[in-house]
MILONU-547356 format. One line per field, with one value per residue: residue in three letters; x negated, z, y of N, C-alpha, C, CB in turn; residue number from 1. Coordinates in steps of 0.05 Angstrom, whole numbers. Atoms other than C-alpha are relative to their C-alpha. Glycine has a CB too. Layout:
! residues N
r	c(ALA,...)
npx	c(X,...)
npz	c(Z,...)
npy	c(Y,...)
capx	c(X,...)
capz	c(Z,...)
capy	c(Y,...)
cpx	c(X,...)
cpz	c(Z,...)
cpy	c(Y,...)
cbpx	c(X,...)
cbpz	c(Z,...)
cbpy	c(Y,...)
k	c(NUM,...)
//
This chain:
! residues 168
r	c(MET,THR,THR,THR,GLU,ARG,PRO,GLU,PRO,PRO,ARG,THR,ALA,ASP,GLU,ARG,THR,SER,LEU,GLU,GLY,TRP,LEU,ASP,PHE,HIS,ARG,ALA,THR,LEU,ALA,LEU,LYS,CYS,GLU,GLY,LEU,ASP,ASP,LYS,GLN,LEU,ARG,GLU,ALA,SER,ALA,PRO,PRO,SER,GLU,LEU,THR,LEU,LEU,GLY,LEU,VAL,ARG,HIS,MET,ALA,GLU,VAL,GLU,ARG,SER,TRP,PHE,ARG,ARG,VAL,PHE,ALA,HIS,GLU,ASP,THR,PRO,PRO,ILE,TRP,TYR,SER,ASP,GLN,ASN,PRO,ASP,GLY,ASP,PHE,HIS,ILE,ALA,ASP,GLY,ASP,THR,ALA,GLU,SER,SER,PHE,ALA,ILE,TRP,ARG,ASP,GLU,ILE,THR,LYS,ALA,ARG,GLU,ALA,ALA,ALA,GLY,HIS,SER,LEU,ASP,GLU,VAL,VAL,THR,ARG,PRO,ASP,ARG,GLY,ASP,TYR,ASN,LEU,ARG,TRP,ILE,TYR,LEU,HIS,MET,ILE,GLU,GLU,TYR,ALA,ARG,HIS,ASN,GLY,HIS,ALA,ASP,LEU,ILE,ARG,GLU,ARG,ILE,ASP,GLY,VAL,THR,GLY,GLU)
npx	c(11,27,2,1,17,-12,21,-6,3,23,-7,14,4,-14,-29,-7,8,-19,-26,3,5,-26,-18,10,-6,-29,-4,10,-18,-23,9,4,-27,-10,20,-5,-28,-6,-18,-26,2,3,-26,-19,-10,-1,-12,-27,-12,17,9,28,19,28,5,-13,17,23,-10,-7,25,11,-16,7,27,-3,-15,14,27,1,-20,0,26,14,-19,-2,-27,-1,-27,0,6,-23,-26,-12,-24,-21,9,20,16,10,25,-7,-17,19,-14,11,24,21,17,17,26,-1,-6,25,19,-9,6,29,6,-9,19,23,-7,-4,27,10,-15,8,29,11,-18,0,-24,-16,-12,-29,-16,-28,-20,-22,-24,5,19,29,14,29,9,2,-27,-6,14,-14,-26,5,8,-26,-17,11,-1,-29,-8,15,-16,-21,14,6,-25,-8,19,-4,-24,5,16,10,26,0,27,4)
npz	c(-26,0,-14,-29,-15,-26,-19,-20,-27,-13,-18,-26,-5,-24,4,19,26,8,6,25,21,7,13,28,14,8,19,26,9,14,26,17,8,20,21,27,8,11,-16,0,-17,-28,-8,3,-23,12,-18,-7,3,-10,19,-6,22,-8,-2,-25,-22,0,-10,-28,-15,-1,-21,-26,-6,-6,-25,-24,-4,2,-16,-28,-14,3,-5,23,8,28,5,16,28,18,-13,-14,-14,19,15,-18,14,24,9,16,22,19,21,27,3,-17,15,-15,-4,-21,-24,-9,-8,-26,-19,-5,-15,-27,-13,-6,-22,-24,-10,-12,-25,-21,-3,-24,-23,-14,3,-24,0,-1,10,-7,20,-17,2,-5,-21,4,17,3,27,4,8,27,19,1,14,29,10,1,21,26,3,6,26,19,5,20,26,12,13,23,22,12,17,24,21,-8,-13,-29,-12,-27)
npy	c(4,12,25,-3,18,4,7,20,-10,11,22,-2,-29,-11,-3,-22,9,22,-12,-15,20,13,-20,-4,25,-1,-22,10,22,-12,-10,23,9,-19,-2,12,-4,-27,-16,13,23,-9,-10,22,14,27,20,-10,-27,-20,-20,-5,2,-4,-28,-9,8,-18,-26,4,1,-27,-14,12,-11,-29,-2,9,-12,-30,-13,9,0,-26,-22,-19,-7,6,12,24,-4,7,4,-23,7,6,23,12,20,-13,12,23,-8,-13,-16,3,-17,10,18,18,-14,-20,14,13,-21,-9,21,0,-24,4,18,-16,-18,16,6,-25,-6,18,0,-12,2,25,17,-4,-27,2,-23,3,-6,-8,16,29,6,0,20,-5,4,28,8,-10,18,27,-4,-3,27,16,-12,9,29,7,-10,15,24,-8,-5,26,10,-18,4,26,-1,-17,13,26,-1,5,-2,-10)
capx	c(-3322,-3392,-3414,-3404,-3458,-3429,-3478,-3480,-3467,-3528,-3528,-3575,-3565,-3544,-3471,-3469,-3507,-3461,-3398,-3422,-3446,-3378,-3341,-3386,-3376,-3300,-3303,-3344,-3297,-3238,-3279,-3297,-3223,-3210,-3272,-3262,-3188,-3159,-3114,-3051,-3074,-3093,-3022,-2990,-2946,-2958,-2923,-2849,-2811,-2870,-2889,-2961,-3016,-3091,-3093,-3043,-3089,-3148,-3108,-3081,-3152,-3174,-3118,-3137,-3211,-3191,-3142,-3184,-3253,-3238,-3172,-3173,-3247,-3276,-3214,-3214,-3151,-3146,-3078,-3059,-3080,-3018,-2966,-2920,-2861,-2816,-2857,-2889,-2913,-2940,-3008,-2974,-2929,-2973,-2948,-2959,-3012,-3052,-3113,-3154,-3217,-3194,-3166,-3231,-3271,-3228,-3235,-3311,-3313,-3272,-3320,-3378,-3343,-3324,-3397,-3416,-3362,-3387,-3461,-3499,-3440,-3438,-3391,-3366,-3347,-3273,-3224,-3151,-3096,-3039,-2985,-3019,-3072,-3147,-3193,-3267,-3308,-3319,-3243,-3239,-3293,-3258,-3191,-3220,-3252,-3184,-3147,-3193,-3194,-3117,-3110,-3166,-3123,-3067,-3117,-3137,-3065,-3051,-3115,-3102,-3032,-3059,-3113,-3127,-3192,-3205,-3264,-3290)
capz	c(-1041,-1024,-998,-923,-879,-816,-758,-713,-641,-597,-556,-500,-491,-434,-426,-464,-523,-524,-522,-577,-618,-614,-631,-692,-712,-712,-747,-803,-805,-822,-876,-904,-905,-950,-994,-1069,-1070,-1110,-1082,-1102,-1067,-1004,-1002,-1012,-956,-969,-911,-913,-875,-845,-880,-853,-904,-902,-916,-859,-813,-832,-820,-754,-730,-748,-703,-647,-651,-649,-592,-543,-555,-573,-541,-479,-463,-490,-475,-545,-566,-633,-663,-694,-766,-797,-743,-708,-662,-723,-755,-698,-747,-798,-799,-828,-876,-936,-982,-1057,-1050,-997,-1026,-1001,-1011,-966,-914,-910,-906,-847,-813,-821,-795,-734,-719,-722,-676,-628,-623,-609,-556,-518,-527,-462,-417,-365,-375,-305,-323,-308,-346,-329,-379,-347,-374,-357,-304,-300,-349,-350,-413,-405,-409,-472,-506,-486,-509,-576,-586,-570,-616,-675,-662,-662,-724,-759,-750,-786,-840,-850,-866,-910,-950,-961,-988,-1035,-1070,-1032,-1002,-933,-886,-820)
capy	c(-1225,-1246,-1313,-1317,-1346,-1376,-1374,-1435,-1417,-1427,-1491,-1471,-1396,-1352,-1336,-1270,-1298,-1359,-1317,-1271,-1331,-1366,-1302,-1290,-1363,-1354,-1287,-1320,-1380,-1334,-1301,-1370,-1390,-1330,-1337,-1349,-1329,-1272,-1218,-1256,-1319,-1281,-1254,-1322,-1348,-1421,-1455,-1435,-1413,-1377,-1312,-1317,-1304,-1304,-1230,-1219,-1258,-1214,-1151,-1179,-1194,-1124,-1098,-1146,-1126,-1053,-1063,-1103,-1074,-1002,-984,-1028,-1036,-970,-929,-899,-863,-897,-914,-980,-989,-1023,-1036,-987,-986,-988,-1044,-1085,-1138,-1088,-1121,-1182,-1143,-1126,-1071,-1070,-1015,-1052,-1087,-1146,-1104,-1048,-1096,-1135,-1070,-1047,-1114,-1114,-1042,-1061,-1118,-1070,-1021,-1077,-1098,-1025,-1018,-1079,-1068,-1054,-1070,-1125,-1184,-1168,-1096,-1087,-1043,-1031,-1035,-996,-1040,-1107,-1099,-1112,-1148,-1158,-1160,-1235,-1246,-1203,-1245,-1310,-1283,-1262,-1331,-1363,-1315,-1329,-1404,-1407,-1365,-1403,-1465,-1428,-1407,-1480,-1499,-1438,-1448,-1522,-1507,-1453,-1493,-1557,-1532,-1560,-1557,-1535)
cpx	c(-27,1,-5,-19,12,-22,9,-4,-24,9,-13,-6,13,29,7,-7,19,27,-1,-4,26,19,-9,6,29,7,-8,18,24,-8,-4,27,11,-18,9,29,4,21,28,0,-2,26,21,8,6,13,27,11,-18,-9,-30,-17,-28,-7,13,-16,-24,8,7,-26,-14,14,-8,-28,2,14,-16,-27,1,21,-1,-27,-14,18,2,30,2,26,-3,-5,26,26,9,24,23,-7,-21,-17,-12,-26,5,16,-18,16,-14,-27,-23,-18,-16,-26,1,6,-25,-20,8,-6,-30,-8,9,-18,-25,5,5,-27,-12,13,-9,-30,-8,18,-1,25,19,13,31,13,29,17,26,24,-4,-21,-30,-10,-29,-8,-2,28,6,-15,14,26,-4,-8,26,18,-9,4,29,7,-17,13,22,-13,-7,24,8,-19,4,25,-5,-15,-13,-27,3,-29,1,8)
cpz	c(-2,15,30,12,28,20,20,27,14,20,28,7,26,-8,-21,-28,-11,-8,-27,-24,-9,-14,-29,-17,-10,-19,-28,-10,-14,-27,-20,-10,-23,-25,-26,-9,-11,18,2,19,29,11,1,27,-8,17,9,24,10,-23,4,-25,10,3,25,24,3,12,30,17,1,22,27,9,11,28,25,4,1,19,29,13,-1,5,-22,-6,-30,-6,-15,-30,-17,15,14,16,-19,-16,17,-13,-26,-10,-17,-25,-20,-22,-26,-3,17,-16,20,6,23,27,12,9,28,21,7,17,29,16,8,24,26,12,14,26,23,6,26,24,12,-6,23,1,-3,-12,7,-23,15,-1,7,21,-8,-17,2,-29,-7,-10,-28,-20,-2,-15,-30,-13,-4,-23,-28,-4,-8,-28,-22,-6,-20,-28,-14,-16,-24,-23,-14,-18,-25,-21,7,14,30,10,27,2)
cpy	c(-14,-27,5,-20,-2,-8,-22,12,-13,-22,1,29,8,6,21,-8,-21,12,15,-19,-14,20,5,-25,1,22,-10,-22,12,11,-23,-11,16,1,-14,3,28,13,-14,-24,7,10,-22,-12,-28,-21,9,-17,22,19,6,-4,4,29,12,-7,19,27,-2,0,27,16,-10,9,28,3,-7,14,30,13,-8,4,27,24,20,5,-3,-15,-27,6,-4,-3,25,-10,-9,-26,-15,-22,11,-10,-24,7,17,14,-3,15,-9,-20,-18,15,20,-13,-13,21,11,-20,-1,25,-3,-19,15,18,-15,-7,25,6,-18,1,14,-2,-28,-16,4,28,-3,25,-6,8,6,-18,-30,-6,1,-22,6,-7,-30,-11,9,-17,-27,2,3,-26,-17,10,-8,-29,-8,8,-14,-27,6,3,-26,-10,17,-5,-27,0,17,-15,-26,0,-5,2,12,29)
cbpx	c(19,-20,-22,27,-30,23,-8,-19,26,-16,-8,-26,10,-14,13,-16,-29,3,9,-24,-20,13,0,-30,-5,17,-16,-29,9,12,-27,-15,19,2,-26,-7,19,10,4,8,-23,-21,9,-11,26,-27,-19,19,26,-25,16,-9,7,-19,10,27,-9,-12,25,15,-18,3,30,1,-19,17,25,-4,-19,5,28,9,-18,-12,-7,-14,7,-25,17,27,-22,-6,-2,9,10,3,-11,15,17,-3,-17,15,24,-19,1,20,7,11,-19,-5,-7,22,22,-12,0,30,8,-16,14,29,-7,-9,25,15,-18,4,30,8,-14,-6,29,-3,-8,-17,-12,11,-3,7,4,8,10,-9,6,-13,10,-17,-28,-8,21,-9,-29,4,15,-23,-20,15,1,-30,-9,18,-4,-29,11,14,-25,-7,23,-2,-29,2,23,-16,-22,-3,-14,11,-18,-27)
cbpz	c(17,13,-12,13,1,0,16,-4,16,15,-13,-1,-24,9,27,8,0,23,22,1,9,25,16,0,18,25,8,3,24,18,3,14,24,11,9,1,24,-29,-12,-29,-8,2,-18,-18,12,-7,24,-24,16,12,4,22,-21,-21,-25,2,-3,-28,-16,4,-11,-28,-5,-2,-25,-22,-1,-2,-21,-28,-11,2,-13,-27,26,-25,9,-9,-16,3,-10,-14,20,-21,18,-20,-28,23,-6,5,25,16,10,-12,8,-20,6,25,-18,-15,-26,-6,-4,-22,-20,-1,-11,-26,-13,1,-19,-24,-7,-7,-23,-20,-5,-9,-23,-6,-8,30,-3,24,-22,28,-31,25,-21,-6,-29,-25,13,27,-30,21,-5,26,20,-2,9,28,11,-4,18,27,3,-2,25,20,-2,10,26,9,5,22,20,9,10,21,17,9,-8,-24,-5,6,-18,9)
cbpy	c(-17,19,-18,-1,9,-21,25,-25,-4,21,-26,-16,16,27,7,26,-10,-20,19,20,-20,-12,26,6,-25,1,25,-10,-17,23,15,-22,0,27,-11,-28,-5,-2,28,-9,-18,22,22,-22,15,-8,-5,-2,0,-13,26,-19,22,-13,15,-12,-29,3,9,-26,-22,15,-4,-31,-2,14,-17,-29,-9,9,-6,-29,-21,2,14,-12,29,-16,19,-15,-19,-25,-23,22,23,23,7,-11,-25,29,-8,-20,17,-21,30,9,28,-14,15,-26,14,21,-21,-17,23,6,-28,0,24,-10,-24,17,16,-26,-9,23,-4,-28,14,28,6,4,-29,-3,18,-5,3,17,-25,28,1,-13,-26,-1,2,-17,13,-15,11,29,-4,-10,25,21,-14,2,31,8,-14,14,30,-4,-10,26,17,-20,-1,29,2,-21,12,25,19,-17,28,-29,16,-3)
k	c(1,2,3,4,5,6,7,8,9,10,11,12,13,14,15,16,17,18,19,20,21,22,23,24,25,26,27,28,29,30,31,32,33,34,35,36,37,38,39,40,41,42,43,44,45,46,47,48,49,50,51,52,53,54,55,56,57,58,59,60,61,62,63,64,65,66,67,68,69,70,71,72,73,74,75,76,77,78,79,80,81,82,83,84,85,86,87,88,89,90,91,92,93,94,95,96,97,98,99,100,101,102,103,104,105,106,107,108,109,110,111,112,113,114,115,116,117,118,119,120,121,122,123,124,125,126,127,128,129,130,131,132,133,134,135,136,137,138,139,140,141,142,143,144,145,146,147,148,149,150,151,152,153,154,155,156,157,158,159,160,161,162,163,164,165,166,167,168)
//
């Protein structure tokens, strides 16, 4: 893995720039929590009885990016990457053949596609999710920030148990 630069969110920006800045901050935070670990460590469930791993978190966030920005907001007909009706937590269940390299590449690609899906759209633009109702793009950004922040807290604990590394 390469060295991750984590952008500081702007302190005096407009709403859109602030939301995108905080989301990018949290995306980079997850990458930093994984940096310097090998494939075995990224797969390590270090806080029993939880089976949560850093690699599982990366895969989960790829699914979440894909779901909210592409499927819900952009109405793309794109299937889940790792989970299914038969394996609803498939993003967290890492098979022997799955690699950190491919998982991180997919996550980065989903981030790029999420940015593309949101580009040029108003924060007030509303989309309807038939099973749950209406959402505007602002809500999606806020939800994504919340989702990353919560899971970055998990990543803090997992990483500290793996090798003692702590930090922001």
